[in-house]
Structure formats: C-alpha cells, structure tokens
C-alpha positions in Angstrom: -66.2 -114.7 146.0 -63.1 -114.2 147.8 -61.2 -111.1 147.6 -58.1 -110.7 145.5 -55.3 -108.2 144.4 -55.8 -106.7 141.1 -53.5 -103.6 139.4 -55.4 -100.4 139.1 -54.2 -97.9 136.4 -54.7 -94.6 137.5 -55.2 -91.0 136.2 -51.7 -89.2 135.8 -50.2 -88.5 139.3 -53.2 -89.5 141.0 -52.2 -92.7 142.3 -52.4 -91.7 146.4 -55.7 -89.6 145.6 -57.5 -92.8 144.0 -55.7 -95.0 147.2 -57.5 -92.3 149.4 -60.9 -92.5 147.5 -61.0 -96.6 147.7 -60.2 -96.4 151.2 -63.3 -94.5 151.8 -65.3 -97.2 150.0 -63.6 -99.4 152.3 -61.7 -101.2 149.7 -57.9 -102.0 150.9 -55.3 -100.5 148.2 -51.7 -100.4 148.2 -49.4 -97.9 146.6 -45.8 -98.7 147.2 -43.6 -95.8 147.7 -39.7 -95.0 147.0 -38.0 -92.0 148.2 -36.1 -90.0 145.1 -33.5 -88.1 146.0 -31.8 -85.3 143.8 -29.0 -82.8 144.1 -30.7 -79.2 143.7 -28.2 -76.5 144.0 -26.0 -78.5 146.0 -28.7 -79.4 148.3 -30.2 -83.0 148.9 -34.3 -83.0 148.3 -35.8 -86.2 148.9 -39.4 -86.3 147.6 -41.5 -90.0 147.9 -42.7 -91.4 144.5 -45.1 -94.5 143.7 -42.4 -97.5 143.0 -44.9 -97.6 140.0 -46.3 -94.5 138.5 -49.8 -94.5 137.1 -50.8 -97.6 139.2 -51.8 -98.9 142.5 -53.2 -102.0 144.0 -56.8 -103.1 145.5 -57.5 -106.0 146.8 -61.8 -106.8 146.5 -64.1 -109.3 145.3 -64.7 -108.9 141.7 -68.5 -109.9 141.9 -69.6 -107.4 144.2 -66.9 -104.5 144.4 -65.6 -104.3 140.7 -68.3 -101.6 139.3 -67.3 -99.6 143.0 -63.6 -99.6 142.2 -63.8 -99.1 138.2 -65.8 -95.5 139.0 -63.7 -94.6 141.5 -62.1 -91.0 141.1 -58.8 -91.2 140.2 -59.1 -94.7 138.9 -59.0 -95.3 135.1 -59.3 -98.8 134.7 -58.6 -102.2 136.1 -56.0 -104.0 134.6 -56.9 -107.1 132.4 -57.7 -108.6 129.3 -60.0 -106.6 127.6 -63.1 -105.7 130.0 -61.9 -109.0 132.2 -59.9 -108.0 135.1 -57.1 -110.4 135.8 -56.1 -111.2 139.8 -52.7 -110.8 140.5 -50.7 -113.4 142.7 -50.8 -112.6 146.4 -47.3 -113.9 146.5 -46.6 -110.9 144.4 -47.9 -108.1 146.6 -46.4 -110.0 149.6 -43.1 -109.8 148.0 -43.6 -106.1 147.2 -45.1 -105.8 151.1 -41.7 -107.4 152.4 -39.3 -104.9 150.6 -40.7 -102.2 152.9 -38.7 -100.4 155.7 -40.0 -99.7 158.6 -40.7 -95.9 157.3 -43.6 -97.2 155.0 -41.3 -96.9 151.9 -39.0 -99.5 149.9 -35.6 -99.1 151.2 -32.5 -99.7 148.9 -29.7 -102.3 149.4 -27.7 -101.8 152.2 -24.3 -101.5 151.6 -21.1 -102.3 153.5 -17.1 -101.4 153.6 -15.5 -102.8 150.5 -18.6 -102.9 148.1 -18.3 -100.9 145.0 -20.5 -98.4 144.5 -21.7 -96.1 141.5 -22.4 -92.3 142.2 -26.1 -91.6 141.2 -25.7 -87.9 140.8 -24.3 -84.8 141.4 -20.6 -83.8 139.6 -19.4 -87.1 139.8 -22.6 -89.1 138.5 -21.2 -92.3 137.0 -18.1 -92.7 138.9 -17.5 -95.8 140.4 -15.5 -96.2 143.5 -15.4 -98.5 147.1 -17.3 -97.8 150.3 -14.8 -96.8 152.8 -17.0 -95.8 155.6 -20.5 -96.7 156.2 -22.7 -93.4 156.9 -22.4 -91.3 159.7 -25.8 -90.3 161.5 -25.9 -87.6 159.2 -26.4 -90.0 156.4 -22.8 -89.0 154.7 -20.4 -91.7 153.8 -16.6 -92.4 152.5 -16.2 -93.7 149.2 -12.7 -94.0 147.7 -12.7 -92.9 144.4 -9.7 -94.0 141.6 -9.0 -91.6 139.1 -6.3 -92.6 136.6 -3.6 -93.8 138.9 -4.7 -91.5 141.5 -6.9 -92.1 144.7 -9.1 -89.9 146.5 -11.9 -89.6 149.1 -14.7 -88.1 148.9 -17.3 -87.7 151.8 -21.2 -87.4 150.2 -24.6 -88.1 151.1 -25.2 -92.2 151.3 -28.4 -91.9 149.1 -26.2 -90.3 146.1 -24.6 -94.1 146.0 -25.8 -97.5 144.0 -24.4 -101.0 144.8 -22.3 -102.2 141.5 -22.1 -105.7 142.2 
C-alpha cells in the first residue's frame, strides 16, 4: 500500500518527542513550528512551539506501519473515524510546508511601509497604527500611532505587530 500522511494526536507537550520516536522507527514525520514572542519585563522572549499543539503528522503505509505508529511512545492515536485512520490529502501537507521559511519555522506575513498594523503585546497591545519604517537589523520597526487628534512614533520589535489588512 502507498504511504500517506496522517494526523497523529500526541500526549500533552510531546509532539517533538513523538516525532523523534517515529524517526527512530524510520517513519517520516512533520511537526510545523512557529516562533511565539512575548514581552517579559521589557525583554522580548522567543520560544518555538507547535503550530498545532498536541498534533504531529506522519507518512506511512497503513497496512504495514499502523501498529508501529500507534504504539510509539508519545503517540495517543492516529486521527480518524473510530479505529479507522483517515489519510490527509498530500496538498494539505504541501501547503503547510510551503509556509516554512529558511529557519525551518512557519514565518509571519511580510509587512511593508504603509501597512496598517495592530500591536500584539506590551503596553500598547491592541492599538492600531501604520508601519512607517521597515525592520532594522535589530528587528525593530517604526509605527506611526494615532491617538485622539495626536500622532506619535513608536520604535518596537517587529515581531510585536500583525497586519490589520
């Protein structure tokens, strides 16, 4: 039987462990990661986390590899209807892989001068402004903020904003 992609439900916070265990069994797996940034006492902290917490993807032949996958440490079950795993369309995995940047993580949307952006974290969380200057080598951008009949510029880490559209 042909190898197909399946969604694998893992034990809590064990996506990468399950992926490593699958690799040891020569099962191809894929766990898309994103970088989560938070401000902690004024410092920007970046942490990798799964795009789909509690899930990873594995490519295997159902008739020969199912039980090896099902009983892999860190794996709870192969997603499907009851005890019947349902394969994913290859296009879904190809699309997710197409979003991965050169660092191996899912990258955010590229911003351009004039884009409206919303600040995601920090003391100005929720405020909307306009991107005035693209990211510096230090990853900081300038955003023109409009407050009640008053405009000011902020210089903040680029990762703290998202496109408004």
